[in-house]
C-alpha angles and dihedrals in degrees: 000000000000124000130195119211139176124216121219131186117210112224129206090276090057090248121144111237119190113240138163136230089252091053092051092050094044094049092053089223116206121196121184090336096312119116109222107226138153093291093055091047090051091050092052092047095048092045092051093051091048092050091048092051092048093049090043091056091050092049092049089053088058093047094257132124116221109227104179143340138204124205133175126217130197141167127263109234094213104041097029090224133136109260135182114251122224094263122095116157125179142171127211141160138211116272090210113055112237120224093214105054090188088070093052115117118197092207121062124234096228114225124233118246097204113139094013096121146008144182123231116197114202113193126191093225141352089259086082094053095110090053091049093047088059089056091049092048091051091049089053090061087064093041090245115153109238128190126193121215135175123221136141123218090208103045099029116016090153091057089049090056090045089056090050092052092052090066100040102068106060099062095241113139107244134193115201118210116192122203119193139138126244099353140057092214094116092054091045093053094049095042092051092053106039138056091213120098117268125204120195110212107173120199101246116213134185093260095058114127135196089267091058092054090047091053091052094048100041100090115184110247094243094054127078109203125118133214123234118178100199119072090212091051091049089056092048091048088053089051090054091052095047091042090067088076100025115070094192093055091044088053091054090053093046091049091049091052091050093049092051090050092050091049090051092048093049092047090052091051092050091050091051091050091051091049094054 
């Protein structure tokens, strides 16, 4: 998606004066001891796009369309970093026309996303509890409810299907994560009997061989689960799935992506300064 934006500089009279990127670079602007160059401009641009996308998702969830947005940036005196000021203004309109225009509100009442998704970790035995606790801890970082269950596809396939059925009747979107040892049988059973996404996250041990990895990655063509080796990555993959229908969770992921990009950009600038 393409966005158009206009850059303003606020003067001493608190008036917004239109300026361009070229003007900023040519004027060698300095704010609170920070020289505003291409890197700072890129950070402001990327941050603005991310904020627009996050607010746009929230507005769509409330049946509004975000039309435009205005944000202000400044510089932190201590850290000499670009920071977002306390002003964010936006305009939006209802997607669905209202018959009674007197009831129309130009600002959405953003809905809560609590209870709109969960992760259920099914482990083959309690010997994998530590591995599963890592998944649960990573889910907690995204505020995703996570339940741990124990069931074996070999000694109790019926109980495994019973566990599946307990999470299919209440309408809450669920991601199943299976944790087993040398086989993907648990993931295969669940994937073959549910429409919910299944992630296979085997507990890797020191005695794993190439054949074990091959077993985990060889998914039968009529099944749709995937294999993720890291428990933290399995939780994040679940967050991406649940974030498709949860604007608050999607916003956390989008913010994380932006913060990683800014850290990379700042690290690159520091390295260039050290090399000069």
